C-alpha positions in Angstrom: 24.8 -51.1 1.5 28.0 -50.2 -0.4 29.1 -46.7 -0.8 28.0 -46.2 -4.4 24.4 -47.3 -3.7 24.3 -45.0 -0.6 25.6 -42.0 -2.5 23.2 -42.5 -5.4 20.4 -42.8 -2.9 21.4 -39.5 -1.3 21.6 -37.8 -4.7 18.2 -39.0 -5.7 16.7 -37.7 -2.4 18.4 -34.4 -2.9 17.3 -34.0 -6.5 13.8 -35.0 -5.6 13.6 -32.4 -2.9 14.9 -29.6 -5.3 11.9 -29.6 -7.5 9.2 -26.9 -7.4 5.5 -27.1 -7.8 5.4 -23.5 -8.9 5.8 -22.1 -12.4 5.9 -18.5 -13.4 4.3 -18.2 -16.9 5.1 -15.1 -18.9 2.9 -14.4 -21.9 1.3 -11.7 -24.1 -2.3 -10.9 -24.7 -3.3 -11.7 -28.3 -7.0 -11.0 -28.0 -9.4 -9.8 -25.2 -9.8 -13.3 -23.8 -6.6 -14.9 -25.1 -3.1 -15.0 -23.7 -0.2 -16.9 -25.3 2.4 -18.0 -22.8 5.8 -18.2 -24.3 8.1 -18.5 -21.4 8.1 -20.6 -18.2 10.3 -20.0 -15.2 10.7 -22.6 -12.5 13.7 -21.2 -10.7 12.7 -20.7 -7.0 15.1 -17.8 -6.7 13.6 -15.9 -9.8 10.0 -16.7 -8.7 10.7 -15.3 -5.2 12.2 -12.2 -6.7 9.2 -11.5 -8.8 6.8 -12.1 -5.8 8.9 -9.7 -3.7 8.8 -7.1 -6.5 5.0 -7.4 -6.9 4.6 -7.1 -3.1 5.9 -3.6 -3.2 3.2 -2.3 -5.6 1.1 0.7 -4.5 -2.5 1.1 -5.4 -2.9 3.8 -8.1 -6.0 5.7 -9.1 -5.9 6.1 -12.8 -8.0 8.4 -14.9 -8.8 5.9 -17.6 -7.9 2.3 -18.2 -5.1 1.6 -20.7 -6.5 1.1 -24.2 -3.7 -1.2 -25.4 -2.9 -4.7 -24.5 -0.4 -5.1 -21.6 3.2 -5.8 -22.4 3.2 -9.0 -20.4 0.9 -11.2 -18.5 2.3 -12.9 -15.4 0.7 -16.0 -14.1 2.1 -17.9 -11.2 0.7 -21.4 -11.1 0.8 -24.0 -8.4 0.9 -27.2 -10.4 0.5 -29.5 -7.5 -2.8 -27.9 -6.5 -3.6 -26.7 -10.1 -4.4 -23.2 -9.0 -3.1 -19.8 -10.1 -1.8 -17.9 -7.0 -1.2 -14.6 -8.9 -2.1 -13.1 -12.3 -1.0 -9.7 -13.4 -1.2 -7.6 -16.5 2.1 -5.5 -16.8 2.4 -2.3 -18.8 5.9 -1.0 -19.3 5.2 2.1 -21.2 7.5 5.1 -21.3 7.0 5.8 -17.7 9.6 4.9 -15.2 7.0 3.1 -13.2 5.3 -0.1 -14.4 1.5 -0.2 -14.4 0.0 -3.5 -13.0 -3.5 -4.7 -12.9 -4.8 -7.9 -11.2 -6.3 -10.2 -13.7 -8.1 -12.4 -11.3 -10.8 -10.1 -10.0 -13.8 -8.6 -12.0 -13.2 -5.1 -10.7 -9.6 -4.6 -11.6 -7.3 -2.6 -9.5 -4.3 -0.8 -10.7 -1.0 -0.4 -9.2 2.4 1.1 -9.7 5.9 -0.1 -9.0 8.8 2.1 -8.0 11.4 2.8 -10.7 13.9 0.5 -9.0 11.4 -2.5 -8.9 10.3 -1.7 -12.5 13.9 -1.9 -13.7 14.3 -5.3 -11.8 11.2 -6.7 -13.3 12.2 -5.6 -16.8 15.6 -7.3 -16.4 13.8 -10.7 -15.4 11.2 -10.4 -18.1 13.6 -9.6 -20.9 
């Protein structure tokens, strides 16, 4: 096998291994049961950052549910297995701490992020 063929084969193997089966979809709710996804992120580094930020959430008892649609819907989809591994509504109101709710469960739980992680998430989403 000559050097060029060997090099091309190595590059193909490397590029094939760099792909990801996960996609982070970012959308906005347009109706009670409708979300329009307008951004897709496949960068493993960014997806890992978002996962790490969401892992820091703290459960929050709220007096009443928000009466407006969330600013963003985050959906992490594993395309290989065709399943959603996380699905959150995110409100970035005037508060320094983002409000989250998990969209997968019937009984929604609400969470808060720290100011630092809210700022990181805003930077990724904007």
